[in-house]
C-alpha positions in Angstrom: 5.3 -17.5 23.6 4.1 -18.5 27.2 2.7 -21.7 28.4 -0.6 -19.9 28.9 -1.2 -19.6 25.2 -4.2 -21.5 23.9 -2.8 -24.4 21.8 -5.6 -23.8 19.2 -4.2 -20.6 18.2 -2.8 -20.9 14.7 1.0 -20.5 14.3 0.8 -17.7 12.0 -0.7 -15.2 14.6 2.3 -15.9 17.0 5.8 -14.4 16.7 8.2 -16.6 15.2 11.9 -16.8 14.0 12.7 -14.8 10.8 13.4 -17.4 8.2 14.7 -17.7 4.6 11.8 -19.1 2.5 10.2 -18.6 -0.8 7.0 -17.9 0.7 5.5 -17.5 4.2 6.0 -20.6 6.3 3.2 -23.0 6.9 2.9 -26.2 9.1 3.3 -28.4 6.1 6.5 -26.7 5.0 9.2 -26.2 7.7 11.2 -23.0 7.6 14.8 -23.0 6.2 17.7 -21.8 8.4 18.4 -18.1 8.9 20.8 -16.6 6.4 23.9 -14.6 7.1 23.3 -12.0 9.8 25.3 -8.8 8.8 27.1 -6.6 11.6 24.8 -4.0 12.7 25.4 -0.5 10.9 27.1 2.3 12.9 27.6 5.8 12.1 31.4 5.6 12.4 31.4 3.7 9.1 30.3 6.9 7.0 32.5 9.4 5.5 33.3 12.5 7.6 31.0 15.1 5.9 28.0 12.8 6.6 29.1 12.1 10.1 29.2 15.8 10.7 25.8 16.3 9.4 24.4 13.6 11.5 26.0 15.2 14.6 24.5 18.5 13.8 21.1 17.0 13.3 21.3 15.5 16.8 21.4 11.6 15.9 23.5 10.0 18.5 23.2 6.2 17.2 21.2 4.4 14.4 17.8 3.5 15.1 17.1 -0.2 15.1 15.6 -0.1 11.4 18.7 1.7 10.3 21.1 -0.7 12.0 19.4 -3.7 10.5 18.7 -2.6 7.0 21.7 -0.3 5.9 24.2 -3.2 5.9 22.2 -5.1 3.3 21.5 -2.0 1.3 25.2 -1.1 1.3 26.0 -4.5 0.2 23.8 -4.1 -2.9 20.8 -6.6 -1.8 17.2 -5.6 -2.6 15.2 -5.3 0.6 11.6 -5.0 1.4 11.1 -3.6 4.9 7.9 -3.4 7.0 8.3 -0.5 9.3 5.9 2.3 10.5 6.2 5.9 10.5 8.6 7.2 13.1 10.8 4.2 13.0 13.6 6.1 11.3 13.1 4.4 7.9 13.7 7.6 6.0 17.3 7.6 7.3 17.5 4.0 6.5 17.5 4.6 2.7 18.9 8.3 2.8 22.1 7.6 4.6 23.4 4.7 2.2 22.3 6.7 -0.9 24.2 9.8 0.3 27.1 7.6 1.3 27.5 6.1 -2.1 26.4 8.6 -4.7 29.0 10.3 -6.8 28.5 14.3 -7.0 30.8 14.3 -10.0 28.3 12.3 -12.2 25.4 14.7 -13.2 21.9 13.2 -13.5 19.6 11.2 -11.5 21.3 8.5 -9.6 18.5 7.8 -6.9 14.8 7.8 -7.4 12.6 7.9 -4.5 8.7 7.3 -5.1 6.4 8.5 -2.8 2.4 8.5 -2.6 1.7 12.2 -1.8 3.4 15.6 -2.2 3.4 15.9 1.5 5.5 13.0 2.0 7.7 13.9 -1.0 8.5 17.2 0.5 9.1 15.6 4.1 11.7 13.3 2.5 13.2 16.3 0.6 13.5 18.1 3.8 15.2 15.2 5.7 17.6 14.8 2.7 18.7 18.4 2.8 19.6 17.9 6.5 21.7 14.8 5.8 23.1 16.3 2.5 24.2 19.6 3.9 28.0 19.0 3.5 28.0 16.7 0.6 27.2 18.8 -2.2 24.5 16.5 -3.7 21.7 18.0 -5.7 18.2 17.0 -5.1 14.6 17.8 -6.2 11.0 17.1 -5.1 8.6 16.5 -8.0 4.8 16.4 -7.7 1.6 17.5 -9.5 -0.6 20.4 -9.1 2.4 23.0 -9.3 4.2 24.4 -12.3 7.0 22.6 -14.2 9.5 25.3 -14.3 11.5 24.7 -11.0 11.4 21.0 -11.6 12.8 21.4 -15.1 15.5 23.7 -13.8 16.6 21.2 -11.2 16.8 18.5 -13.8 18.9 20.8 -16.1 21.2 21.3 -13.1 21.8 17.6 -12.9 19.9 16.6 -9.8 21.4 13.4 -8.3 18.5 12.5 -6.1 14.8 13.0 -7.2 11.9 12.6 -4.9 8.4 12.3 -6.4 4.8 11.1 -6.9 4.6 8.6 -9.7 2.3 10.6 -11.9 4.4 13.6 -12.1 7.6 11.4 -12.5 6.0 9.6 -15.4 5.2 13.2 -17.0 9.0 14.0 -17.0 10.0 10.6 -18.1 7.6 10.8 -20.9 8.7 14.3 -21.9 12.3 13.4 -21.7 13.1 16.1 -19.1 14.0 13.3 -16.6 16.3 10.4 -17.6 17.4 7.4 -15.6 20.5 6.1 -17.5 22.8 6.9 -14.4 20.3 5.5 -11.9 21.8 3.4 -9.3 19.1 3.3 -6.5 15.4 3.0 -6.4 13.3 3.5 -3.2 9.6 2.8 -3.1 8.4 4.5 0.0 5.0 3.6 1.7 4.3 1.0 -0.9 0.8 0.1 0.7 -0.1 3.9 0.4 1.1 4.0 -3.2 -1.2 1.0 -4.1 -4.1 2.6 -2.0 -3.8 5.9 -3.9 -4.2 4.0 -7.1 -0.7 4.6 -8.5 0.1 1.0 -9.8 -0.6 1.9 -13.4 1.8 4.8 -13.3 4.5 2.6 -11.5 4.0 -0.2 -14.0 4.7 2.4 -16.9 7.7 3.7 -15.0 9.2 0.3 -15.0 10.1 0.7 -18.6 12.4 3.4 -17.9 14.3 1.9 -15.2 17.7 0.3 -15.9 18.2 -3.4 -15.3 21.2 -2.9 -12.9 20.1 -1.2 -9.8 19.7 -1.6 -6.1 16.0 -1.3 -5.0 14.3 -1.0 -1.6 10.6 -1.1 -0.8 9.2 0.1 2.6 5.6 -0.5 3.7 3.7 -0.2 7.0 1.6 -3.1 6.2 2.2 -6.1 3.9 -1.0 -7.3 2.1 -0.6 -9.7 -0.6 -0.7 -6.9 -3.3 2.5 -5.3 -1.7 4.2 -8.6 -1.8 3.4 -8.9 -5.6 4.6 -5.3 -6.2 7.9 -6.3 -4.7 8.1 -9.2 -7.3 7.8 -6.6 -10.1 10.3 -4.1 -8.8 12.7 -6.0 -6.5 15.1 -8.9 -7.5 15.2 -11.7 -5.0 14.6 -9.2 -2.0 15.5 -9.7 1.6 12.3 -9.3 3.7 13.1 -7.4 7.0 10.2 -7.1 9.5 10.8 -4.3 11.8 7.3 -2.9 12.9 7.1 -1.5 16.4 9.1 -3.2 18.9 8.6 -6.5 17.1 11.4 -7.8 14.9 9.7 -10.9 13.4 8.0 -11.2 10.1 4.3 -11.7 11.0 2.2 -13.4 8.3 -0.5 -10.8 8.7 -0.9 -7.4 10.0 -3.4 -6.6 13.0 -4.7 -3.1 13.1 -7.2 -1.5 15.3 -9.1 1.7 15.9 -10.6 3.1 19.0 -13.9 4.7 17.8 -17.1 5.9 19.2 -19.9 3.2 18.8 -22.4 5.9 17.6 -19.9 6.8 14.7 -18.7 3.4 13.9 -20.2 3.0 10.6 -18.9 6.3 9.3 -15.6 5.6 10.7 -15.6 2.3 8.8 -16.4 4.0 5.7 -13.6 6.4 6.0 -11.2 3.5 6.9 -12.3 1.9 3.8 -11.5 5.0 1.7 -8.1 5.5 3.3 -7.2 1.8 3.1 -8.9 1.3 -0.3 -8.7 -2.4 -0.1 -9.5 -4.6 -3.2 -11.7 -6.8 -1.5 -12.6 -7.7 2.2 -15.1 -9.4 4.6 -16.6 -7.2 7.2 -17.8 -9.2 10.4 -20.9 -8.3 12.6 -22.0 -10.0 15.7 -25.7 -10.0 14.9 -28.0 -10.5 11.6 -29.6 -7.1 12.3 -26.0 -5.4 12.3 -25.2 -7.2 9.0 -28.6 -5.9 7.4 -28.1 -2.4 8.7 -24.3 -2.1 7.8 -25.1 -3.6 4.2 -27.8 -1.0 3.7 -25.5 1.8 4.9 -22.7 0.9 2.7 -24.9 0.6 -0.3 -26.5 3.9 0.3 -22.9 5.5 -0.1 -22.3 3.6 -3.3 -20.3 0.6 -2.3 -20.4 -2.8 -4.0 -21.3 -4.9 -1.0 -23.6 -8.0 -0.1 -24.5 -9.9 2.8 -24.7 -13.4 4.1 -26.3 -14.4 7.5 -27.5 -17.6 9.3 -30.9 -17.6 7.7 -29.7 -17.2 4.0 -30.6 -20.2 1.8 -27.8 -22.3 0.6 -28.2 -21.3 -2.9 -28.4 -17.6 -2.3 -25.2 -18.1 -0.1 -23.3 -20.0 -2.9 -24.3 -17.1 -5.3 -22.8 -14.5 -2.9 -19.6 -16.5 -2.3 -19.2 -17.2 -6.1 -19.3 -13.3 -6.8 -16.7 -12.9 -4.1 -14.5 -15.5 -5.5 -14.7 -14.3 -9.0 -13.7 -10.8 -8.0 -17.3 -9.6 -8.8 -18.0 -8.5 -5.2 -15.9 -6.1 -3.4 -17.3 -6.2 0.1 -19.1 -9.0 2.0 -20.8 -8.4 5.3 -21.4 -11.6 7.4 -21.9 -13.0 10.8 -19.5 -15.7 12.4 -21.8 -18.6 11.8 -22.6 -17.6 8.2 -18.8 -17.2 7.4 -17.8 -20.6 8.4 -16.0 -22.4 5.6 -15.3 -19.4 3.7 -12.1 -20.0 1.8 -11.1 -17.0 -0.7 -7.5 -17.1 -1.5 -7.3 -13.5 -2.7 -8.9 -11.9 0.2 -6.6 -9.0 1.5 -8.7 -7.5 4.3 -10.9 -8.5 7.2 -12.7 -6.0 9.1 -14.0 -6.7 12.7 -16.8 -4.3 12.8 -18.2 -5.9 16.2 -15.7 -6.8 18.7 -16.4 -10.4 20.1 -15.7 -11.1 23.9 -14.6 -14.5 22.8 -11.2 -14.1 21.3 -11.4 -17.4 19.6 -13.9 -15.6 17.3 -11.2 -13.0 16.5 -8.8 -15.9 15.5 -11.4 -17.4 13.2 -12.3 -14.1 11.7 -8.9 -13.0 11.0 -8.3 -16.3 9.6 -10.2 -15.6 6.5 -7.5 -13.5 5.0 -3.8 -14.3 4.6 -4.5 -17.6 3.0 -2.7 -19.6 0.3 0.7 -18.2 1.2 -0.7 -14.5 0.8 -0.3 -11.9 3.6 -3.5 -10.2 4.9 -4.5 -7.5 7.1 -7.1 -7.7 10.0 -8.7 -4.2 10.9 -10.6 -4.1 14.4 -12.9 -1.4 15.4 -13.3 -1.4 19.3 -14.7 1.1 21.9 -12.7 2.7 24.5 -14.4 0.0 26.9 -13.2 -2.8 24.6 -9.6 -1.9 24.2 -8.4 -3.2 27.5 -9.7 -6.6 26.4 -7.9 -6.2 23.1 -4.5 -5.3 24.8 -4.9 -8.1 27.3 -5.5 -10.9 24.4 -2.6 -9.2 22.4 -0.3 -9.8 25.3 -1.5 -13.2 26.2 -1.4 -14.7 22.7 1.6 -12.7 21.3 -0.3 -10.9 18.6 1.3 -7.5 17.6 -1.8 -5.3 17.3 -1.0 -1.8 16.1 -3.1 1.2 17.2 -4.1 3.7 14.6 -6.0 7.0 14.9 -9.6 6.9 13.6 -9.8 9.0 10.6 -11.8 12.2 10.4 -14.1 13.5 7.8 -11.3 15.9 6.7 -8.8 12.9 6.5 -11.2 11.1 4.1 -11.8 14.1 1.9 -8.2 14.7 1.6 -7.6 11.2 0.6 -10.5 11.1 -1.9 -9.0 14.3 -3.4 -5.5 13.0 -3.7 -6.8 9.7 -5.3 -9.0 11.5 -7.7 -6.5 14.3 -8.7 -4.1 11.4 -9.4 -6.6 9.5 -11.5 -7.6 12.8 -13.3 -4.0 13.7 -14.0 -3.3 10.1 -15.4 -6.4 10.6 -17.8 -5.4 13.9 -18.9 -1.8 12.7 -19.6 -3.2 10.0 -22.0 -5.9 12.1 -23.7 -5.7 12.1 -27.5 -6.5 15.0 -29.8 -10.1 13.9 -30.3 -10.6 13.4 -26.5 -9.1 16.9 -25.8 -11.5 18.6 -28.5 -14.3 16.7 -27.2 -13.9 17.9 -23.7 -13.6 21.6 -24.9 -17.4 21.4 -25.8 -18.1 21.8 -22.2 -16.1 25.1 -21.7 -19.1 27.3 -21.7 -21.0 25.1 -19.3 -18.0 25.2 -16.8 -18.1 29.0 -17.0 -21.7 29.2 -16.3 -21.6 26.7 -13.5 -18.9 28.6 -11.8 -21.0 31.8 -12.1 -24.3 30.0 -11.0 -26.0 30.8 -7.8 -25.7 27.1 -6.7 -22.6 26.6 -8.7 -20.7 24.7 -5.9 -23.6 22.4 -5.3 -23.9 21.6 -9.0 -19.9 21.0 -9.2 -20.2 18.6 -6.2 -23.2 16.8 -7.8 -21.2 16.3 -11.0 -17.9 15.1 -9.0 -20.0 12.7 -7.2 -21.6 11.3 -10.4 -18.4 11.3 -12.5 -15.4 11.4 -9.9 -17.2 8.9 -7.7 -17.5 6.7 -10.7 -13.7 7.0 -11.3 -12.8 6.0 -7.8 -15.5 3.2 -8.0 -13.3 1.5 -10.8 -11.2 0.3 -7.9 -7.5 0.4 -7.6 -5.3 -1.4 -10.0 -3.1 -3.9 -8.2 -0.2 -6.2 -9.2 -1.8 -9.6 -10.1 -0.9 -12.9 -9.0 0.5 -15.4 -11.7 -2.5 -17.5 -11.2 -5.1 -14.7 -11.6 -8.4 -15.3 -12.9 -8.5 -14.7 -16.7 -11.6 -12.4 -17.7 -13.0 -12.8 -21.2 -13.5 -9.6 -23.2 -17.1 -9.8 -23.2 -17.3 -9.9 -19.2 -15.6 -6.5 -18.8 -16.2 -4.2 -21.7 -13.9 -1.3 -22.1 -14.7 2.1 -23.6 -12.7 4.0 -26.0 -11.0 6.0 -23.1 -9.6 2.9 -21.5 -12.3 3.1 -18.7 -14.3 -0.1 -17.9 -18.0 -0.3 -17.0 -17.6 -1.3 -13.5 -20.2 -1.1 -10.6 -19.9 1.5 -7.9 -16.8 0.9 -5.7 -16.3 -2.5 -7.3 -12.7 -3.6 -7.7 -11.4 -3.9 -11.3 -11.5 -7.8 -12.2 -7.9 -9.4 -12.7 -6.9 -10.0 -16.3 -4.0 -12.3 -15.7 -1.6 -9.6 -16.6 1.4 -8.7 -14.3 3.2 -11.1 -11.9 6.8 -11.9 -12.0 8.9 -10.8 -15.1 12.4 -10.1 -16.0 14.6 -7.6 -14.2 13.9 -4.0 -15.5 10.2 -5.0 -16.7 9.3 -7.2 -13.8 11.9 -8.2 -11.4 10.7 -11.3 -10.1 12.7 -14.1 -8.6 12.6 -16.5 -5.5 15.5 -17.9 -3.7 16.9 -18.8 -0.4 17.8 -15.9 2.3 16.6 -13.3 4.4 16.7 -12.3 7.9 13.8 -11.4 7.2 13.5 -13.7 4.4 13.5 -13.7 0.7 10.3 -13.6 -1.2 
């Protein structure tokens, strides 16, 4: 940092050395020394067929993420990596996997979980390029298509399987995919997997994983839920932060979108649907903006409340109590009203109105990433405000990452992916009585499809039923100190659903957290350049 940095800026907002700690460093707990730094990876260390494929692709030297990560992966360490799209992260796990797998051993030796069929196919295409001279067999598996080609690939002994959790779980349950020879597990875009609502499927896949394996997790952002996920699938992982040009491990992620002020409310709604946060505070500059935004989000079905400067103390305490007890998903607030807010589980802060005083950003963003957790601060700025943000980022050393504002099509595609994943999961778990009950609506379905207004009727039903399913919120890995919910507080219906309010997150029930390797793979310890969780 430079001498011009405001001394009041909390240390977690500035770059620092990568340390070996059990949890993010705090002023009260000094960081431990760096662990062993392995020599950077080079292509020359690979076997000749792999080097030839790399040369044909046109790769001249490893990208930074590959040079840093591959030595740990090759040594057999579990790693969790913060790295964005385009950084070379796919090669960072494909190269060591292809280098070390044995083509003579038939069956799945490497499993790569991806959030969408598009990403699974992208990884498969990249894998085919790297694998061109090695003779390894691979397959991409995902829902929405027939089982035939996937089953045939398993019969032929596919060595590398890339797929979405739902279809992977289908094959594991059918016995068409077995993991007895599994050596490597890769969880790609972990934040997106959680956002898509795949955690329940991932949690069930754990029971099929062998205890002895090398695991890697990649994620663009690192909220607390991703850290908890790493505790369940990885054993004493080394954390490597390689976001953009920065190679430190920030204690929180700072994202921003350039938006049209006239479309800011709808852009925020789209961001919420794409990020799908468990909970968050949305900051506005004025009381009138708080009231408008709260009304807007409620109109679209979100579980949201507000606090502003003129709210009575009792009402304020009631609202804050709901947020702390996980009974409220979003809180819209002004800076004055938000003073003193301390909610340890809060994952996201949304800066809806950019403030000219950068001290306000520090206070707002500081509402998340507490109690040793990681957080995400998302800012919406106009094209006129972006230069101020960049100037402050440079002055205070805050690694802001620009993201493209999502479109209406982006939001619809994400909702479609999430809802299809949820529907497929429920169909997979249907019992005989539920299937028979569903068939009662067969004639109705046929008549709606032939109806003059059939499309509108279907959209209305999907908004009512599908919207309610999405509203149940995403299931997240829970902290070991999660709130225990009494059974009468969260009634469950016979299909396993819950009577949650619209867009309200499911309340924690105390399950999850660290477990044994193979079921939950927890563990802490020293290490990490990054650091060990």
